[in-house]
C-alpha positions in Angstrom: 185.3 214.4 119.2 184.9 213.0 122.7 185.4 209.2 122.9 182.2 207.3 123.6 182.0 206.0 127.2 181.5 202.3 127.4 178.0 201.3 128.5 176.8 198.7 131.0 173.5 197.4 132.3 173.5 196.1 135.9 170.4 194.2 137.0 169.6 194.0 140.7 171.3 197.4 141.0 169.1 198.7 143.8 171.1 197.2 146.6 173.9 194.8 147.6 176.3 193.5 145.0 174.4 195.2 142.1 174.6 198.6 143.7 178.3 198.1 144.5 178.9 197.0 140.9 177.1 200.0 139.5 179.2 202.3 141.7 182.6 200.6 140.7 181.8 200.7 137.0 180.7 204.4 137.2 183.9 205.4 138.9 185.8 203.6 136.1 184.1 205.7 133.5 181.3 203.5 132.3 177.8 204.8 131.6 175.5 202.7 133.7 171.8 201.7 133.6 170.6 200.5 137.0 167.8 197.9 136.7 165.8 196.7 139.7 162.3 195.7 140.6 162.7 198.4 143.3 162.7 201.4 141.0 163.4 203.9 143.9 166.4 201.9 144.9 167.7 201.8 141.4 167.2 205.5 141.0 169.1 206.3 144.3 172.1 204.2 143.1 172.1 205.8 139.7 171.9 209.4 141.1 174.6 208.7 143.6 176.8 207.6 140.7 176.2 210.8 138.7 173.5 212.5 136.6 174.6 210.8 133.4 173.5 207.4 134.6 170.0 205.8 134.1 167.6 203.8 136.2 164.6 201.7 135.3 162.2 199.7 137.3 161.8 196.2 135.9 161.2 192.6 137.0 163.9 190.5 135.4 161.5 187.6 135.0 159.1 189.7 132.9 160.0 188.9 129.3 158.1 191.7 127.6 159.5 194.3 130.0 163.0 193.1 129.7 162.9 193.1 125.9 161.5 196.6 125.9 164.0 198.1 128.4 167.1 196.6 126.7 165.9 197.9 123.4 165.2 201.4 124.9 168.7 201.6 126.5 170.4 200.3 123.3 168.6 203.0 121.4 169.7 205.7 123.8 173.3 204.6 123.9 173.7 203.2 120.4 174.5 199.7 121.8 175.3 197.9 125.0 178.9 197.0 125.8 178.5 195.0 129.0 176.1 193.4 131.4 176.2 192.3 135.0 173.3 190.1 136.1 173.2 190.8 139.9 169.4 190.4 140.3 168.5 187.4 142.5 166.5 186.2 145.4 167.2 183.8 148.3 165.2 181.1 150.0 166.2 179.3 153.2 163.2 176.9 153.5 164.3 173.4 154.6 164.6 170.7 151.9 161.4 168.8 152.7 159.3 172.0 153.2 160.0 173.9 150.0 156.7 174.7 148.2 156.7 174.2 144.4 155.6 177.8 144.0 158.8 178.9 145.8 161.0 176.7 143.7 159.4 178.1 140.5 159.8 181.7 141.7 163.5 181.2 142.5 164.0 179.8 139.0 162.0 182.6 137.4 164.2 185.3 138.9 167.6 183.6 139.3 167.6 181.5 136.1 165.1 182.9 133.6 165.8 186.4 134.7 169.5 185.8 134.1 168.8 184.2 130.7 166.5 187.1 129.6 169.2 189.7 130.5 171.9 187.8 128.6 169.7 187.2 125.6 168.5 190.8 125.3 171.9 192.3 126.0 173.5 190.1 123.3 171.1 191.3 120.7 172.5 194.8 121.1 176.2 194.1 121.8 179.0 194.7 119.3 181.9 192.3 119.1 184.0 192.6 122.3 180.9 192.8 124.4 181.2 191.2 127.9 178.7 189.7 130.3 179.2 188.6 133.9 176.5 186.5 135.7 176.3 186.2 139.5 176.0 182.7 140.7 176.9 181.6 144.2 179.0 179.1 146.1 175.7 177.5 146.8 175.6 176.3 143.2 179.0 174.7 143.7 178.5 173.2 147.1 174.8 172.4 146.9 173.9 174.9 149.5 174.5 174.2 153.2 175.2 177.7 154.4 171.9 179.6 154.2 170.3 179.1 150.8 168.8 175.6 150.5 167.4 173.4 147.7 165.7 175.9 145.5 168.4 178.5 145.8 171.3 176.1 145.4 169.7 174.5 142.4 168.9 177.8 140.7 172.5 179.0 141.2 173.8 175.7 139.8 171.7 176.4 136.8 173.2 179.9 136.4 176.6 178.3 136.3 175.5 175.9 133.5 173.7 178.7 131.7 176.8 180.9 131.8 178.9 178.2 130.1 176.3 177.6 127.4 176.1 181.3 126.8 179.8 181.6 126.5 179.8 178.8 123.9 176.8 180.2 122.0 177.9 183.8 121.9 181.6 183.3 121.2 180.9 183.5 117.4 179.4 187.0 118.0 182.6 188.0 119.8 180.8 188.2 123.2 182.5 186.7 126.3 180.4 185.4 129.2 181.8 184.6 132.7 180.4 184.2 136.2 181.3 185.1 139.7 180.3 182.8 142.5 180.3 184.8 145.7 180.4 183.3 149.2 178.6 184.8 152.1 178.5 188.6 151.5 177.3 191.4 153.7 174.2 192.3 151.7 170.5 193.0 152.7 169.7 189.6 151.2 171.7 187.8 153.9 170.8 190.1 156.9 168.0 187.8 158.0 170.1 184.7 157.7 173.0 186.2 159.7 170.6 187.4 162.3 169.7 183.8 163.3 171.4 182.5 166.4 174.8 181.0 165.7 174.6 181.2 161.9 177.2 183.9 161.3 179.7 182.3 163.6 179.2 178.9 162.0 179.5 180.2 158.5 182.5 182.5 159.1 184.3 179.6 160.9 184.3 177.7 157.6 185.9 180.6 155.7 189.7 180.7 155.7 189.6 184.5 155.6 187.6 184.4 158.8 184.8 186.8 157.7 182.0 187.4 155.3 182.8 189.4 152.2 181.9 193.0 151.2 179.8 193.8 148.2 182.6 195.9 146.8 184.9 192.9 146.8 182.6 191.1 144.4 181.9 194.2 142.4 185.6 194.7 141.7 185.9 191.2 140.4 182.8 191.7 138.1 184.3 195.0 136.9 187.5 193.2 135.9 185.7 190.5 134.1 183.8 193.2 132.1 187.0 195.0 131.3 189.4 194.6 128.3 191.9 193.3 130.9 190.0 190.0 130.9 189.9 189.8 127.1 190.9 186.1 127.0 188.7 184.9 129.8 185.5 183.2 128.7 183.2 180.6 130.2 185.0 180.9 133.6 183.7 181.0 137.1 185.6 183.1 139.6 184.8 182.3 143.3 184.9 185.4 145.6 184.5 183.6 148.9 187.5 184.1 151.1 188.7 180.6 150.3 185.4 178.8 151.4 185.3 176.7 148.2 188.6 175.4 147.1 188.9 173.1 144.1 
């Protein structure tokens, strides 16, 4: 009998780090479900990875929709082995000008969306399940590169949520870790990098001298989701070319 392929859900899989993560995991033999508010984008990524992969259009901040789609996928696969929470949105509004509505939306997607994905995945994971959240160096530094108050605060919350989830789910045999990317060449950052002088200023702060590529973050996520990282739990790995050094 053929061995069952490990299964993974990737949120925000329609583009950027999420799309790269889905591709890396698919090449490594995982069965992937690509979730994104942009259903067409998720479908393109899934089809590019192979006919055996799935795609679903969902807003990660919609509790009922997230509960339903995770239950559906668990039913199709017989369980969920791994989760990468790549869905997120950016805001660059200056500190004194951030509307409360913007702050709330950042938290809805970046924090509540991450929590819902973790919660629903954990309900369907066997022992040995693995979760990787996507925070940001903004959550470590307090912003200062492109994302400002609402974004930095939301990503700091993701870091705290990751540690709490690691503690809370350890008794179920589920490990939870985070990656904190620095500036990465994704559609989300295109507008920021297009502003005069921003790319040069940011890259001058990075010892590697350049922005990162989505695949470089995806490979780190894939390692954290693999058995090779079996004794890693509650950790945050920065993928930032040396921008943030402890």
